[in-house]
C-alpha positions, -999 to 999 in steps of 0.1 A, spaced: 2 -1 0 9 35 -6 10 46 29 33 17 42 59 27 13 91 40 21 92 77 20 111 87 -7 124 118 -28 102 137 -52 112 133 -89 126 164 -96 149 158 -65 185 158 -73 206 125 -62 215 117 -26 235 144 -7 239 157 29 222 193 27 243 219 36 220 232 68 223 197 81 216 208 120 190 230 112 166 203 91 151 191 122 177 170 141 178 135 126 204 115 143 210 79 148 176 68 165 159 74 131 142 41 128 160 19 99 142 18 67 121 -11 62 143 -30 35 169 -30 62 177 -62 80 196 -68 116 229 -77 109 240 -116 114 263 -114 145 297 -131 141 294 -138 102 321 -122 84 312 -105 53 341 -120 30 329 -156 44 294 -152 37 284 -173 3 264 -152 -26 226 -159 -17 236 -149 23 225 -122 40 243 -86 35 277 -82 55 275 -55 84 297 -27 59 264 -35 36 240 -31 63 256 2 72 260 19 39 220 9 37 214 26 63 233 59 59 218 61 23 182 59 39 192 87 63 206 107 35 175 103 18 155 110 46 174 143 56 173 155 18 134 150 17 133 170 49 155 195 32 138 202 5 104 205 21 116 229 47 133 247 19 101 253 -1 83 262 32 106 287 42 97 308 11 62 310 18 51 348 28 17 342 42 -3 319 68 -22 309 38 6 300 15 23 283 46 -8 262 52 -12 251 17 23 239 18 26 216 50 -3 201 39 14 190 4 48 179 22 27 162 47 9 142 24 40 132 7 58 124 41 26 100 52 17 88 21 -21 102 18 -35 118 -8 -58 141 11 -61 163 42 -65 197 59 -47 218 79 -66 240 109 -50 271 118 -65 281 157 -37 300 180 -41 290 216 -44 323 225 -75 329 211 -64 365 192 -67 349 157 -64 345 128 -84 313 124 -88 293 91 -89 259 76 -79 249 41 -81 218 24 -58 196 0 -80 178 -23 -111 187 -4 -138 210 -18 -149 240 1 -182 223 7 -161 188 20 -147 208 49 -175 222 58 -193 186 63 -161 174 82 -168 205 105 -202 190 111 -184 161 132 -181 167 170 -150 182 179 -149 155 203 -147 130 181 -129 146 153 -87 142 152 -81 178 152 -108 192 171 -93 163 200 -58 179 193 -68 212 195 -95 211 226 -63 198 246 -42 221 239 -29 240 262 -31 215 291 -38 232 321 -16 209 344 12 212 319 8 242 294 41 231 276 30 196 268 26 184 235 3 157 229 8 127 206 -3 123 170 -39 106 166 -38 76 141 -70 62 130 -62 31 110 -98 22 104 -127 43 110 -154 18 104 -138 -4 135 -121 22 156 -139 25 191 -156 55 206 -160 72 175 -190 95 172 -214 81 144 -215 113 128 -176 111 121 -180 75 107 -211 88 80 -191 117 67 -162 97 65 -183 72 43 -200 106 25 -164 118 19 -149 84 9 -120 83 35 -112 52 55 -85 60 81 -69 97 92 -37 105 107 -37 140 129 -7 157 138 -5 188 162 12 218 152 25 229 181 59 233 200 67 240 235 82 273 224 57 284 197 24 270 217 -4 257 199 -10 272 161 -32 244 148 -33 208 136 -29 189 102 -52 159 94 -44 138 64 -69 109 50 -64 78 33 -87 62 9 -83 27 25 -76 14 59 -39 24 65 -16 41 91 20 60 86 52 37 91 73 44 122 96 60 98 69 80 83 56 91 117 91 102 128 96 125 92 64 143 93 68 148 133 104 166 127 84 184 100 57 195 118 77 210 143 98 230 119 65 237 104 49 249 137 82 273 142 75 289 110 37 295 113 45 312 147 67 338 127 42 343 104 14 352 127 37 376 143 39 392 108 5 392 99 -9 405 133 15 436 132 4 440 96 -31 442 104 -22 467 132 -1 487 114 -27 488 87 -57 500 113 -37 528 125 -28 543 94 -69 538 81 -76 555 114 -48 586 104 -67 589 71 -103 602 62 -131 579 77 -153 594 46 -147 617 18 -170 649 16 -197 657 -6 -192 687 -27 -213 696 -57 -198 692 -92 -175 666 -82 -175 632 -68 -147 613 -47 -132 580 -46 -97 569 -28 -81 535 -24 -53 526 1 -32 497 2 -4 491 29 26 465 37 31 446 66 55 472 81 30 498 72 45 533 51 35 568 51 13 575 25 -19 597 29 -45 611 10 -71 638 20 -101 658 5 -109 689 24 -141 711 18 -132 748 15 -151 781 16 -172 790 -14 -177 754 -26 -140 748 -31 -121 716 -28 -85 706 -17 -70 672 -28 -38 660 -13 -15 633 -17 18 626 -2 41 603 11 65 604 41 99 588 43 106 558 65 82 529 77 66 518 108 49 535 136 74 564 132 63 571 96 25 567 107 29 593 134 47 620 111 23 615 81 -5 620 108 11 654 117 20 664 85 -15 655 70 -30 677 102 -8 705 92 -15 706 58 -52 709 64 -48 740 85 -29 756 59 -50 749 30 -80 767 50 -58 794 54 -45 799 22 -57 773 -3 -61 795 -32 -24 795 -33 -11 758 -36 28 769 -36 22 785 -4 5 757 10 33 732 8 61 762 14 44 762 46 48 726 49 83 724 39 89 752 66 71 730 92 88 697 80 127 710 84 121 727 118 104 698 134 118 671 116 150 672 103 159 642 95 128 634 75 116 641 39 79 640 23 68 641 -10 32 662 -14 6 673 -40 -20 696 -31 -48 709 -54 -70 736 -53 -105 727 -71 -134 747 -79 -157 724 -95 -185 747 -104 -156 762 -128 -139 728 -133 -108 747 -129 -80 732 -109 -48 745 -96 -20 725 -83 16 724 -73 37 692 -66 67 690 -41 87 655 -57 55 641 -63 43 624 -97 23 641 -119 -17 635 -121 -33 616 -143 -63 629 -165 -88 602 -177 -118 611 -199 -132 597 -232 -111 615 -254 -81 618 -237 -58 598 -211 -26 620 -204 -2 632 -171 -4 668 -165 26 685 -172 38 696 -136 71 717 -130 99 694 -114 109 699 -79 127 683 -48 107 666 -20 99 690 13 128 690 37 155 683 12 164 720 0 169 750 27 140 770 7 114 750 -14 94 767 -39 80 761 -73 55 771 -97 20 758 -97 2 748 -131 -35 752 -138 -58 728 -159 -95 724 -168 -110 688 -166 -137 687 -193 -172 672 -182 -166 638 -173 -131 635 -169 -116 623 -141 -81 634 -121 -64 606 -107 -37 615 -80 -15 585 -65 16 581 -49 49 569 -60 40 534 -43 20 525 -71 47 527 -98 76 511 -74 50 482 -65 52 472 -98 91 466 -95 95 481 -132 118 509 -142 103 540 -134 97 546 -173 82 513 -178 58 517 -145 44 554 -157 37 536 -191 17 508 -172 -2 535 -150 -11 551 -185 -20 521 -203 -42 511 -174 -61 544 -171 -64 544 -206 -83 511 -208 -107 519 -185 -141 503 -197 -166 529 -213 -195 517 -187 -168 523 -157 -156 557 -168 -187 573 -151 -175 559 -115 -143 572 -100 -142 538 -76 -146 519 -106 -115 536 -123 -95 534 -92 -100 498 -87 -97 492 -127 -61 508 -125 -51 487 -92 -62 455 -107 -45 462 -142 -13 483 -126 -9 456 -100 -28 423 -112 -9 403 -83 -14 428 -57 14 443 -35 50 431 -47 64 416 -11 99 421 -26 93 458 -21 93 471 15 71 496 30 57 509 -2 24 520 4 -4 525 -26 -27 555 -23 -48 565 -53 -75 593 -52 -100 601 -80 -122 629 -85 -145 634 -113 -158 665 -127 -194 670 -138 
């Protein structure tokens, strides 16, 4: 049976060799059970004197056993290398399921993420199981299901650091103590046996559990159990690290959203939409839309250097200051940015920022704007898709005194002015000239039916420019889009 066969290397693996990071591959030592094909040496029988059809001599047996260990080490090394390359919890869980299935000789399985501290996130992913199948398995009482018994037994109040043993059910039909619903679900989904492994260590605590399902009555061999146990401990530590990153990302994202406008204002003659995407560490990109006297509207986007909490705090201070300057002298965008530059230079001399501020009069379809080291806006309409020609200028805080001329434009009825931060361009991973070309092509390809809705325009641009979402290789770059459609 496949479940009892020795665990070998995937076909794409190279010939057996000792991996470079041998100690890190989970500490295989001489206690590893010998492969099933290895027999005990015959005591007192010299190898040279053995006949041709006799059992192998001690030297051959040792070589055979070493070859098995090398094969196991290589297999674990390649599986752990693939796991390390996963960057999200979902990717890691799917990789754990696939590797575990190969190690125990199963075809299907499920992994449950359920941290012991109860702070989440919680999720369930399947291998060879549809979403409906996972829902069916969840109808089994937790006291009978293998993963439920593992999860409910962790942590143990009497010994919080205790890690329970895996649970093997060689034959669901004959196993004692199973709930009838468990047998019913197994028959419906077509599995006859299971092997459940706790994803937990003394250091990381409980992360969850993995369960692999066999089509026929079966159980993993002692060697398979040992290998998947080593892999499971390594996988648990990796999940714990990813969990910390995910929780930090959520916290940073929450703080960033709280520092940005909770809702955009309603101003006659213009419709607004904004999109904000942030990376794991959080950057300092921001946007704002501020109603001004006489029906005017102030639009702003910007980016503060740095990442993390300090950049978020600086972004919040800069945005609040710009709102005050816009109320006092919004009709002159150059004066607004000059005041902002002076404030930044006096209060945070080690930091720089880019910014763009536009004073809009929707009833006249007139916009006056100025930028400080910022990418030019993009006009999107039925007759044209073009970047606004703005003057080149240094970012705020880079010069002893900043000042650059403003530009004026008049959007046609139905045109949308798209403001954005550099993160949209840098997240593509392309050189800047190609990134600008990609952005222009994305805006030009907005379907006619979506051109009436600034939110649909922003969504289309995001999907087209970044089809795979934020590039994880570009750290700290937020993405901000602010779209203003003029009636």
